C-alpha positions as CSV (number, residue, x, y, z in Angstrom):
1,M,115.0,150.7,93.5
2,E,115.1,148.1,96.2
3,L,113.8,144.6,95.5
4,P,111.0,143.3,97.6
5,V,112.1,141.1,100.5
6,A,110.5,137.7,100.8
7,P,108.6,137.3,104.0
8,A,110.4,135.3,106.7
9,P,109.2,131.7,107.2
10,R,106.7,131.4,110.0
11,D,106.4,127.6,110.4
12,R,102.8,127.8,109.4
13,V,100.7,125.2,107.7
14,R,99.3,126.8,104.5
15,P,95.6,126.7,103.7
16,A,96.1,124.6,100.6
17,T,97.9,122.0,102.7
18,R,95.1,121.9,105.1
19,A,92.6,121.5,102.3
20,L,94.5,118.5,100.9
21,C,94.5,116.9,104.4
22,A,90.7,117.4,104.7
23,F,90.2,115.9,101.3
24,V,92.3,112.8,101.8
25,T,91.3,111.8,105.4
26,P,87.7,110.5,104.7
27,F,88.9,108.2,101.9
28,L,91.5,106.7,104.2
29,L,89.0,106.1,107.0
30,V,86.6,104.4,104.6
31,G,89.4,102.2,103.2
32,F,90.4,101.2,106.7
33,V,86.9,100.1,107.7
34,L,86.3,98.2,104.5
35,L,89.7,96.3,104.5
36,Y,90.1,95.7,108.3
37,F,86.5,94.4,109.0
38,W,85.7,92.9,105.6
39,S,89.1,91.5,104.7
40,S,88.2,88.2,103.0
41,A,88.9,87.7,99.3
42,E,85.1,87.5,98.7
43,D,84.4,90.8,100.5
44,T,87.3,92.7,99.0
45,G,86.4,91.4,95.5
46,R,82.8,92.8,96.1
47,L,83.6,96.0,97.9
48,F,87.1,97.1,97.1
49,A,89.3,97.8,94.0
50,W,90.4,94.2,93.7
51,R,90.2,90.8,95.2
52,I,92.8,90.6,98.0
53,S,94.1,87.3,99.5
54,P,95.0,86.4,102.1
55,D,93.2,88.4,104.7
56,F,96.3,89.7,106.4
57,T,97.3,91.6,103.2
58,A,94.0,93.5,103.3
59,M,94.4,94.2,107.0
60,M,98.0,95.4,106.6
61,L,96.9,97.9,104.0
62,A,94.0,98.9,106.2
63,S,96.5,99.5,109.1
64,A,98.5,101.9,106.8
65,Y,95.2,103.6,105.9
66,L,94.2,104.3,109.5
67,G,97.8,105.5,110.3
68,G,97.5,107.8,107.3
69,A,94.0,109.0,108.3
70,Y,95.3,109.9,111.8
71,Y,98.3,111.7,110.3
72,F,96.3,113.8,107.9
73,A,93.6,114.6,110.5
74,R,96.3,115.8,112.9
75,A,98.0,117.7,110.1
76,L,94.7,119.4,109.3
77,Y,94.7,121.2,112.7
78,A,98.5,121.4,113.2
79,D,99.8,124.8,114.2
80,R,103.4,124.3,113.1
81,W,104.6,123.0,109.8
82,H,107.7,121.2,111.2
83,R,105.4,119.0,113.3
84,I,103.9,117.4,110.2
85,A,106.5,118.0,107.4
86,G,108.1,114.6,107.8
87,G,105.1,112.6,106.5
88,F,104.6,114.2,103.1
89,L,107.5,112.6,101.2
90,P,106.9,109.1,102.5
91,V,103.2,109.4,101.5
92,T,104.2,110.6,98.1
93,L,106.4,107.6,97.7
94,F,103.7,105.2,99.0
95,A,101.1,106.7,96.6
96,S,103.4,106.8,93.6
97,L,104.2,103.1,94.0
98,L,100.6,102.2,94.3
99,G,99.9,104.2,91.2
100,V,102.5,102.3,89.3
101,A,101.3,99.0,90.6
102,T,97.8,99.9,89.4
103,I,99.0,100.6,85.9
104,V,101.2,97.5,85.8
105,H,98.4,95.2,87.1
106,W,95.5,96.9,85.5
107,D,93.8,93.6,84.5
108,R,93.8,92.4,88.1
109,F,91.4,95.1,89.3
110,V,87.6,94.9,89.4
111,H,86.7,97.6,87.0
112,G,83.0,97.4,87.7
113,N,83.5,98.4,91.3
114,V,83.2,102.1,92.2
115,A,86.0,101.6,94.7
116,F,88.4,100.8,91.7
117,W,87.8,104.2,90.1
118,I,88.2,106.0,93.4
119,W,91.4,104.1,94.0
120,T,92.7,105.0,90.5
121,G,91.7,108.6,90.8
122,L,93.4,108.9,94.2
123,Y,96.7,107.2,93.2
124,V,97.0,109.1,90.0
125,S,96.4,112.5,91.7
126,A,97.7,112.0,95.2
127,P,101.5,111.7,94.4
128,I,101.3,115.0,92.6
129,L,99.1,116.9,95.1
130,V,101.0,115.7,98.2
131,L,104.4,116.5,96.6
132,L,103.2,120.0,95.6
133,A,101.8,120.6,99.1
134,W,105.2,119.7,100.6
135,W,107.1,121.7,98.0
136,F,105.2,125.0,98.6
137,N,104.8,124.6,102.3
138,R,108.6,123.9,102.8
139,A,109.1,127.7,102.4
140,E,107.7,127.9,105.9
141,S,110.5,125.7,107.4
142,V,112.4,127.3,110.3
143,P,115.7,126.2,111.7
144,V,116.1,124.2,114.9
145,A,116.0,126.4,118.0
146,P,118.9,125.9,120.4
147,D,116.7,124.8,123.3
148,E,114.6,122.2,121.4
149,L,114.5,118.6,122.5
150,L,116.4,116.5,120.0
151,L,116.8,112.8,119.3
152,S,120.3,111.7,120.1
153,G,122.6,110.8,117.3
154,A,122.3,107.1,118.2
155,E,118.5,107.3,118.3
156,A,118.3,109.0,114.9
157,G,120.9,106.6,113.4
158,T,118.9,103.6,114.7
159,I,115.6,104.9,113.3
160,A,117.2,105.8,110.0
161,A,118.8,102.3,109.8
162,V,115.3,100.7,110.3
163,G,114.0,103.1,107.7
164,I,116.7,102.1,105.2
165,L,116.0,98.4,105.8
166,A,112.2,99.0,105.2
167,C,113.0,100.8,102.0
168,L,115.3,98.0,100.8
169,V,112.5,95.5,101.5
170,A,110.1,97.7,99.6
171,L,112.6,97.7,96.6
172,V,112.8,93.9,96.6
173,L,109.1,93.5,96.8
174,F,108.5,96.0,94.0
175,V,111.3,95.0,91.6
176,A,111.3,91.2,92.2
177,P,107.8,90.3,93.4
178,G,108.1,86.7,92.0
179,W,111.2,85.9,94.0
180,A,110.0,87.7,97.1
181,A,106.8,85.6,97.1
182,T,109.0,82.4,97.5
183,V,110.4,83.6,100.8
184,W,107.7,85.9,102.2
185,P,105.9,84.8,105.4
186,W,102.4,84.8,103.7
187,S,101.3,84.2,100.1
188,L,101.8,87.0,97.6
189,T,100.8,87.7,94.1
190,P,102.9,90.1,92.0
191,L,100.2,92.8,92.7
192,T,100.0,92.2,96.4
193,A,103.8,92.0,96.7
194,R,104.0,95.5,95.2
195,V,101.3,96.8,97.5
196,V,103.1,95.4,100.5
197,G,106.3,97.0,99.2
198,A,104.5,100.4,99.0
199,I,103.6,100.0,102.7
200,F,107.2,99.2,103.6
201,A,108.3,102.3,101.6
202,L,106.6,104.4,104.3
203,G,109.8,103.6,106.3
204,F,111.3,106.5,104.3
205,A,110.0,108.6,107.2
206,G,112.7,107.1,109.4
207,I,115.5,108.2,107.1
208,E,114.2,111.8,107.3
209,V,115.1,112.0,111.0
210,L,118.7,112.4,109.9
211,A,117.8,115.8,108.5
212,D,115.6,116.9,111.4
213,R,116.2,115.4,114.8
214,R,113.6,117.5,116.6
215,W,111.4,115.4,118.8
216,D,108.6,117.8,118.0
217,S,109.1,116.8,114.3
218,A,109.2,113.1,115.1
219,R,106.4,112.8,117.6
220,L,103.5,112.5,115.2
221,L,105.4,110.1,112.9
222,V,106.1,107.8,115.9
223,Q,102.4,107.9,116.9
224,V,101.5,106.9,113.3
225,A,104.0,104.1,113.3
226,L,102.6,102.8,116.6
227,I,99.0,102.9,115.3
228,M,100.1,100.9,112.2
229,L,102.2,98.4,114.1
230,G,99.5,97.9,116.7
231,L,96.8,97.2,114.1
232,M,99.1,94.9,112.2
233,G,99.8,92.9,115.4
234,V,96.1,92.4,116.0
235,A,95.6,91.5,112.3
236,A,98.4,88.9,112.6
237,L,96.7,87.3,115.6
238,R,93.4,87.3,113.6
239,S,95.0,85.5,110.7
240,L,97.7,83.3,112.1
241,S,96.9,80.6,109.5
242,D,98.0,83.0,106.7
243,F,101.6,82.6,107.8
244,D,103.9,79.8,106.8
245,P,105.9,78.7,109.9
246,Q,108.4,76.9,107.6
247,R,109.7,80.2,106.3
248,P,112.4,82.0,108.4
249,L,110.9,85.4,107.6
250,S,107.8,84.4,109.5
251,W,109.7,84.1,112.7
252,L,111.9,87.1,111.9
253,M,108.9,89.3,111.3
254,G,107.0,87.8,114.3
255,I,109.9,88.9,116.5
256,G,110.9,92.1,114.7
257,M,107.6,93.9,114.6
258,P,106.7,93.5,118.3
259,A,110.3,94.5,119.2
260,T,110.1,97.6,117.0
261,T,106.7,98.4,118.7
262,V,108.2,98.1,122.2
263,A,111.2,100.2,121.2
264,L,109.0,103.0,119.8
265,V,106.9,103.0,122.9
266,G,110.0,103.3,125.0
267,L,111.3,106.1,122.8
268,Y,108.0,107.9,123.0
269,V,107.7,107.7,126.8
270,V,111.2,108.8,127.4
271,H,111.0,111.8,125.2
272,E,107.6,112.9,126.3
273,R,108.9,112.9,129.9
274,R,111.9,115.0,128.9
275,A,109.8,117.5,126.9
276,G,109.1,119.6,129.9
277,P,109.4,123.4,130.1
278,G,112.8,125.0,130.2
279,P,116.0,124.8,128.1
280,V,117.7,122.1,130.1
281,E,114.8,119.6,130.1
282,R,114.0,120.2,126.4
283,R,117.5,119.5,125.1
284,G,118.7,116.3,123.4
285,P,121.7,114.5,124.9
286,D,124.1,115.9,122.3
287,A,122.5,119.2,121.6
288,R,124.7,122.4,121.9
289,P,124.9,124.3,125.1
290,V,122.6,127.3,125.6
291,D,124.5,130.6,125.7
């Protein structure tokens, strides 16, 4: 008797994955509005899960939330799994770190606020749900077609290097928050250091391009990064007094974040122009010849 043959992957987004995206998106949108427009310590202590200071920390988290809301909203309606697959593991890492930070700093949260219990429920459940969605949907993964537009090896390597650097920063902030606070551009508590570390851990998405160099896979992640960086730039201008000009990291970050934004815009424009029809235009600079 012949064994049943598993169906071939079709690169589809499964219904359970779409349901998760629909569930998560509204919470991220509300979190963005609260933290970006009511970012003061007084407002966050009254409206959010804990009192956040200074304002830039709240707005930085808000920027990550809007980037996440955009990602999950796009994923909800995506017609190909590979176009959204790269965001699930970084989100799992982000949510896991925030869940751990919540447990470690339980006494720092405002337990009487509804937002705290929503926060806790999300960061206890989200790491498991997002990881499961990725695990089961990965069966739909399809190999790279020979005529797909690819990031060059140098482009992928540069993006991965930035991702590795971001993850190393996340590690330092999470493991040694006290030391990190002595050199960081703005004031941090152990809790906010770990929250900022979780945001930097989203840079894991950059490392993933080494496994999938398709521009079609990277496009949405670049859009999300540009949303986050743009909002953080505006937030920095709104809260310049939060930064300590005596600390070298203030200047390094002040130069590095705009430079990264400009580089990503350039990458996006170049690859969107090259993503025209036909096998020649759609190929990366070091892709294999089409037979």
